[in-house]
C-alpha positions as CSV (number, residue, x, y, z in Angstrom):
1,M,0.0,0.0,0.0
2,K,1.4,3.3,-1.1
3,I,0.2,6.1,1.2
4,R,0.5,9.9,0.8
5,V,-0.3,12.0,3.8
6,I,-1.6,15.4,3.0
7,V,-1.3,17.8,6.0
8,N,-2.9,21.2,6.5
9,P,-0.5,22.4,9.3
10,K,-2.8,25.3,10.2
11,A,-6.0,23.2,10.7
12,G,-7.4,23.2,14.2
13,A,-5.3,26.3,15.1
14,G,-2.1,24.3,14.4
15,A,-3.3,21.0,15.9
16,A,-2.8,19.2,12.6
17,G,0.9,20.1,12.4
18,K,1.4,18.9,16.0
19,K,0.0,15.5,15.1
20,V,2.4,14.8,12.3
21,P,5.1,13.2,14.4
22,R,2.6,10.8,15.9
23,V,1.2,10.0,12.4
24,R,4.8,9.4,11.1
25,G,5.6,7.2,14.0
26,A,2.5,5.1,13.7
27,L,3.0,4.6,9.9
28,A,6.7,3.8,10.3
29,K,6.0,1.3,13.0
30,S,3.5,-0.5,10.6
31,G,6.1,-0.8,7.9
32,A,3.9,1.1,5.4
33,E,5.3,3.0,2.4
34,F,4.4,6.6,2.9
35,E,5.2,10.2,2.2
36,V,4.1,13.4,4.0
37,V,3.4,16.6,2.2
38,E,2.0,19.9,3.5
39,T,-0.3,22.5,2.1
40,A,0.9,26.0,2.0
41,G,-2.3,27.8,1.1
42,P,-5.9,27.6,-0.1
43,G,-6.4,25.0,-2.9
44,D,-3.1,23.2,-2.3
45,A,-4.8,20.1,-1.0
46,T,-6.7,19.7,-4.3
47,Q,-3.5,19.9,-6.3
48,L,-1.7,17.5,-4.0
49,A,-4.5,15.0,-4.3
50,R,-4.4,15.2,-8.1
51,R,-0.7,14.7,-8.1
52,A,-1.1,11.7,-5.8
53,A,-3.5,10.2,-8.4
54,R,-1.0,10.7,-11.2
55,D,1.8,9.2,-9.1
56,G,-0.2,6.0,-8.5
57,V,-0.8,6.5,-4.8
58,D,-3.1,3.9,-3.2
59,V,-4.4,5.9,-0.2
60,I,-4.5,9.6,0.6
61,A,-4.5,10.3,4.3
62,V,-5.9,13.7,5.2
63,V,-4.6,15.3,8.4
64,G,-6.8,18.3,8.9
65,G,-10.4,19.2,9.3
66,D,-13.6,19.2,7.2
67,G,-12.2,22.0,5.0
68,T,-9.0,20.1,4.2
69,L,-11.1,17.0,3.3
70,N,-13.3,19.2,1.2
71,E,-10.3,20.4,-0.8
72,V,-9.1,16.9,-1.4
73,A,-12.6,15.9,-2.6
74,Q,-12.4,18.5,-5.4
75,A,-9.9,16.3,-7.1
76,Y,-12.5,13.5,-7.6
77,V,-14.7,15.5,-10.0
78,D,-13.8,16.8,-13.4
79,D,-14.7,20.2,-15.0
80,A,-17.9,18.8,-16.4
81,G,-19.1,17.7,-12.9
82,A,-18.5,13.9,-13.4
83,A,-16.9,11.7,-10.8
84,V,-13.3,10.6,-11.6
85,Q,-11.4,7.7,-10.0
86,G,-8.6,8.4,-7.6
87,P,-6.8,7.0,-4.6
88,E,-8.8,5.8,-1.6
89,V,-9.1,8.4,1.2
90,A,-8.5,8.1,4.9
91,V,-9.1,10.8,7.5
92,I,-6.9,11.6,10.5
93,P,-9.0,14.3,12.2
94,A,-7.3,17.5,13.4
95,G,-9.7,20.3,12.5
96,T,-11.9,22.8,14.3
97,G,-15.4,21.3,13.9
98,G,-14.7,17.7,13.0
99,D,-18.3,17.1,11.9
100,F,-17.7,14.5,9.2
101,R,-15.5,12.4,11.5
102,R,-18.5,12.1,13.8
103,T,-20.6,10.6,11.1
104,V,-18.0,7.9,10.2
105,G,-17.2,7.2,13.9
106,L,-13.6,8.5,14.0
107,G,-12.1,9.9,17.3
108,R,-9.2,12.4,17.5
109,D,-6.5,9.9,18.4
110,P,-4.0,9.8,15.4
111,E,-2.7,6.3,16.2
112,A,-6.2,4.9,16.2
113,A,-6.9,6.7,12.9
114,V,-3.8,5.2,11.3
115,R,-4.9,1.7,12.5
116,R,-8.2,2.3,10.8
117,L,-6.5,3.4,7.7
118,L,-4.4,0.3,7.5
119,E,-7.1,-2.3,8.6
120,A,-10.4,-1.0,7.4
121,E,-12.1,-2.2,4.2
122,P,-12.7,0.8,1.9
123,R,-16.3,1.7,1.5
124,P,-18.0,3.9,-1.1
125,V,-19.1,7.4,0.0
126,D,-21.3,9.8,-1.9
127,L,-20.3,13.3,-2.8
128,G,-22.5,16.3,-3.4
129,L,-21.9,18.5,-6.5
130,L,-22.8,22.1,-5.7
131,D,-23.4,24.7,-8.4
132,V,-23.7,28.1,-6.8
133,G,-25.1,31.3,-8.4
134,A,-26.5,29.6,-11.5
135,G,-27.3,32.3,-14.1
136,S,-24.7,34.7,-12.7
137,A,-21.7,36.0,-14.5
138,Q,-19.4,33.9,-12.3
139,P,-21.1,30.7,-11.2
140,T,-19.1,28.4,-8.8
141,R,-18.9,24.7,-8.8
142,R,-17.8,22.9,-5.6
143,V,-17.9,19.3,-4.3
144,F,-19.0,18.8,-0.7
145,V,-18.5,15.7,1.4
146,N,-20.5,16.5,4.5
147,I,-23.3,19.1,4.4
148,A,-24.2,22.1,2.2
149,S,-26.6,24.5,3.8
150,F,-27.9,28.1,3.5
151,G,-29.5,30.6,5.7
152,V,-28.0,31.5,9.1
153,S,-25.2,28.9,8.6
154,G,-23.5,31.1,6.0
155,R,-23.4,34.0,8.4
156,I,-22.1,31.6,11.1
157,D,-19.2,30.5,8.8
158,H,-18.3,34.1,8.2
159,I,-18.0,34.7,12.0
160,V,-16.3,31.4,12.9
161,N,-13.7,31.5,10.1
162,R,-12.6,34.9,11.4
163,S,-12.6,34.0,15.1
164,P,-9.7,32.5,17.2
165,K,-9.8,28.7,17.4
166,W,-8.0,28.3,20.7
167,M,-11.3,27.8,22.5
168,G,-12.0,24.6,20.5
169,G,-14.4,23.8,17.7
170,Q,-17.7,23.3,19.6
171,A,-17.2,26.5,21.6
172,A,-16.2,28.5,18.6
173,F,-19.3,27.4,16.7
174,A,-21.6,27.9,19.6
175,I,-20.4,31.5,20.2
176,G,-20.5,32.2,16.4
177,S,-24.0,30.8,16.2
178,L,-25.3,33.0,19.0
179,R,-23.8,36.1,17.4
180,A,-25.2,35.2,14.0
181,M,-28.6,34.2,15.3
182,S,-29.1,37.4,17.2
183,T,-29.0,39.5,13.9
184,Y,-30.1,37.1,11.2
185,R,-33.5,37.6,9.5
186,N,-35.2,34.5,8.1
187,A,-34.8,34.4,4.3
188,P,-37.7,33.7,1.9
189,V,-36.7,30.9,-0.5
190,S,-38.1,28.3,-2.8
191,V,-36.8,24.7,-2.7
192,K,-37.3,21.9,-5.2
193,V,-36.3,18.3,-4.6
194,D,-35.9,16.0,-7.6
195,G,-37.5,18.6,-9.8
196,K,-40.7,19.0,-7.7
197,P,-41.6,22.0,-5.5
198,W,-41.2,21.0,-1.9
199,Y,-40.9,24.1,0.3
200,E,-41.6,27.8,-0.2
201,G,-41.3,30.3,2.6
202,R,-38.9,31.8,5.1
203,V,-36.1,29.6,6.5
204,F,-33.8,29.9,9.4
205,V,-31.5,27.3,7.8
206,T,-31.8,24.5,5.2
207,A,-29.3,21.6,5.3
208,I,-28.6,19.4,2.3
209,A,-27.0,16.6,4.2
210,N,-24.7,13.8,3.1
211,G,-23.4,13.5,6.7
212,R,-25.2,13.9,10.0
213,Y,-23.5,16.8,11.8
214,F,-22.6,20.4,11.1
215,G,-21.7,23.5,13.2
216,G,-19.3,21.7,15.5
217,G,-21.5,18.8,16.6
218,M,-25.1,19.8,15.8
219,Q,-26.8,16.6,14.6
220,I,-28.9,18.3,12.0
221,A,-29.7,15.2,9.9
222,P,-29.6,12.2,12.4
223,D,-30.7,9.7,9.8
224,A,-28.3,10.7,7.0
225,D,-26.0,8.0,5.6
226,P,-23.2,9.1,3.3
227,S,-23.3,5.8,1.5
228,D,-27.1,5.5,0.8
229,G,-27.3,7.5,-2.5
230,L,-29.6,10.1,-1.1
231,F,-29.4,13.6,0.5
232,D,-31.4,14.2,3.7
233,V,-32.9,17.6,3.3
234,V,-33.8,19.4,6.6
235,V,-35.5,22.8,6.8
236,L,-35.8,24.8,10.0
237,G,-38.5,27.2,8.9
238,D,-39.7,30.6,10.0
239,M,-38.6,30.3,13.6
240,S,-38.2,33.2,16.0
241,F,-34.9,33.8,17.8
242,A,-36.5,32.4,21.0
243,E,-37.7,29.3,19.1
244,T,-34.2,28.6,17.7
245,L,-32.7,28.8,21.2
246,T,-35.3,26.2,22.3
247,V,-34.7,23.8,19.5
248,A,-30.9,24.1,19.5
249,P,-30.3,21.6,22.3
250,R,-32.6,19.1,20.5
251,I,-30.5,19.5,17.4
252,Y,-27.3,18.5,19.2
253,R,-29.1,15.3,20.3
254,G,-30.7,14.7,16.9
255,K,-34.1,14.9,18.5
256,H,-35.6,17.8,16.5
257,L,-37.2,16.0,13.6
258,G,-41.0,16.3,13.9
259,A,-40.8,19.6,15.9
260,P,-42.9,22.5,14.7
261,R,-41.6,24.2,11.6
262,V,-39.0,21.4,11.0
263,H,-39.4,19.8,7.6
264,T,-37.6,16.8,6.1
265,T,-37.4,14.9,2.9
266,R,-34.8,12.9,0.8
267,G,-33.6,13.1,-2.8
268,T,-30.7,13.3,-5.2
269,L,-31.2,16.8,-6.6
270,V,-31.9,19.9,-4.6
271,E,-32.5,23.3,-6.2
272,A,-33.0,26.5,-4.2
273,T,-33.7,30.1,-5.2
274,P,-34.2,33.3,-3.2
275,L,-37.6,35.0,-3.2
276,D,-36.3,38.6,-2.6
277,G,-33.3,40.6,-3.6
278,N,-31.2,39.9,-0.5
279,P,-28.3,37.5,-0.7
280,V,-28.7,34.1,1.1
281,Y,-25.3,32.8,1.9
282,I,-24.2,29.2,1.6
283,D,-22.1,27.0,3.8
284,A,-20.3,23.9,2.3
285,D,-18.2,21.9,4.7
286,G,-17.5,25.0,6.7
287,E,-16.6,27.2,3.8
288,T,-18.7,29.9,2.1
289,P,-18.7,29.5,-1.7
290,G,-21.3,32.1,-2.5
291,H,-25.1,32.7,-2.3
292,L,-28.3,31.4,-3.8
293,P,-29.4,30.2,-6.3
294,L,-27.9,26.7,-5.9
295,S,-28.2,23.3,-7.4
296,A,-26.9,20.3,-5.4
297,R,-26.6,16.9,-7.2
298,L,-25.6,13.6,-5.5
299,L,-22.7,11.7,-7.0
300,R,-23.1,8.2,-5.7
301,G,-20.1,6.3,-4.5
302,A,-17.7,8.9,-5.9
303,L,-15.2,8.5,-3.0
304,R,-13.8,5.3,-1.4
305,L,-13.2,5.9,2.3
306,R,-11.0,3.9,4.6
307,A,-12.8,4.3,7.9
């Protein structure tokens, strides 16, 4: 097995870089053939993943957070939006939020993650293909591994990504959420699923979920399975600030489905458009690629994950 370790040394306020010696030690002890490379800036992980595919690497091990994994995943789709084959992927978590690792059952211990990398049978994982700003002069196409969402989540991203991470992922997201929720006004949108109108009205947040968690541990889509070939779509509708504070603890436990103004469905294609002139910002794996309109299409089994 030929392994290439892609490290984002800045992930998790430097936690990823600090884990590298332990990752090296665990891989060396196993006798595996491996090489460690580091990113130097945005987009580097995508280019390193493409180079790994050209070099015949068997497994890419990602040391970082959801954002680093998201960058690696961009290498598995071509310019036309079709899935392309590449090395298997393993995750050695070291980021701020760590939401995708929760869905696949990974802890933070790097030695344990290396053991999973070496011993686990690879399994297919779906990806989401997100087209943002359709019809605009500069539309954006991005892959997401975990969850794409819009509404208050885009504003939370803006705050969290500019805040210090020393307090830890869950605390950073909790504080960022409170700051965003106190000023956000529910956006009027129209949502179609698999080509059919599904929801029209104001939303606090809408999640297009491949994984279960977002926002540093909120279990927004407790039934989502990244290998089942379907998005779980969850809308928190026209809730007041007080209502969102009430439902938030239930979201962390995944017990909010069925609550008033919570709507759910499943599908493989989600389209959303704004109903007024105000921008509705999007979150995709903790990044902000733009604002509505969007189209999210599921790419079944596009990634093979060792976890």
